[in-house]
C-alpha positions in Angstrom: 124.4 107.4 112.6 126.9 108.3 109.9 129.4 110.2 112.0 131.4 107.2 113.3 133.9 106.9 110.5 134.8 108.6 107.3 134.9 107.0 103.9 137.4 109.3 102.3 137.5 107.3 99.0 134.0 108.3 98.1 134.0 111.6 100.0 131.0 110.5 102.2 130.6 108.9 105.5 129.3 105.4 105.5 125.8 104.7 106.7 125.0 102.6 109.7 124.1 99.8 107.2 127.7 100.0 105.9 129.1 100.0 109.4 127.1 97.0 110.4 128.5 95.2 107.4 125.6 95.1 104.8 122.8 92.7 104.3 124.6 89.5 105.4 125.4 91.1 108.8 122.0 92.5 109.2 120.5 89.1 108.6 123.0 87.6 111.1 121.9 90.3 113.6 118.2 89.6 113.1 118.6 85.9 113.4 120.6 86.2 116.6 118.0 88.6 118.0 115.1 86.1 117.4 117.2 83.2 118.5 117.8 85.0 121.8 114.2 85.9 122.1 113.3 82.2 121.7 116.0 80.9 124.1 116.3 83.3 127.0 113.7 83.4 129.7 114.2 87.1 130.3 112.6 87.8 126.9 109.4 85.6 127.5 107.1 88.6 127.6 108.4 89.9 124.3 108.3 86.4 122.8 104.7 86.1 123.8 103.8 89.0 121.5 105.0 87.0 118.5 103.5 84.2 116.5 104.6 80.6 117.1 106.8 80.7 114.0 109.2 83.6 113.9 110.1 83.2 110.2 107.8 86.0 109.0 109.0 88.2 111.8 112.6 87.5 111.0 112.1 88.5 107.4 110.1 91.7 108.2 112.7 92.9 110.7 115.5 92.2 108.3 113.8 94.1 105.5 112.9 97.0 107.8 116.4 97.2 109.4 118.2 97.3 106.1 116.3 100.5 105.2 116.3 102.0 108.7 120.1 101.6 108.8 120.5 103.4 105.5 120.6 100.4 103.1 118.1 99.1 100.6 114.4 99.8 101.3 113.3 96.2 101.1 110.4 96.7 103.5 109.1 99.8 101.8 109.3 98.1 98.4 107.1 95.2 99.7 104.7 96.9 102.1 105.0 100.7 101.7 105.6 103.1 104.6 106.4 101.1 107.7 103.8 102.9 109.9 105.6 101.3 112.9 103.3 102.6 115.6 100.1 101.8 113.8 101.3 98.3 112.9 102.2 97.6 116.6 99.0 99.0 118.2 97.3 95.6 118.4 100.1 94.4 120.7 100.3 95.5 124.4 103.7 97.3 124.6 104.7 98.9 127.8 108.1 99.7 129.3 108.8 96.1 130.1 108.3 95.0 126.5 110.3 98.0 125.2 113.2 97.2 127.6 113.1 93.5 126.6 113.3 94.4 122.9 116.2 96.8 123.4 118.1 94.4 125.7 117.6 91.5 123.3 118.9 93.6 120.4 121.9 94.9 122.4 122.8 91.3 123.3 122.4 90.3 119.6 124.6 93.2 118.5 127.3 92.1 121.0 127.1 88.5 120.0 127.5 89.2 116.3 130.6 91.3 117.1 129.5 94.9 116.2 132.0 97.4 117.5 131.2 98.9 120.9 130.9 102.5 119.6 128.4 101.4 116.9 126.4 99.3 119.4 126.1 102.3 121.8 125.0 104.5 119.0 122.4 102.0 117.7 121.1 101.2 121.2 120.2 104.8 121.7 118.3 104.9 118.4 116.7 101.5 119.0 115.6 102.7 122.5 114.0 105.9 121.0 112.1 103.9 118.4 111.0 101.2 120.9 109.9 103.9 123.4 107.8 105.5 120.7 106.0 102.1 120.2 104.7 101.9 123.8 101.0 102.0 123.8 100.2 100.8 127.3 100.9 102.4 130.7 103.8 101.1 132.8 
């Protein structure tokens, strides 16, 4: 995810975390993602997998994404290795839930104004991760 631009001043390419805009923008993205999940009927199946209050989910996704994008490892510091697949096994995740998650995140990235090239790159990575989470046929 680091080949989109070059940070010549430091001689390194910025991480996806840098390209997104740091913690404030990751928080904005996560909040928009969960707002859309709560508001849009097309995400009802995905919303049903979450608790009534999304506050804990918001924080965990924010902490996770910061590290996943190449920023601070807030999630690891709090909980250790993410073990994503193991943590999601109790939830029925098939292609429909995967697709809703990716669509919701794509919409959120567009709404918060991430550049198209970055959105396209992230959608591919998000899809790969969400696809790996599937634990039910269909």
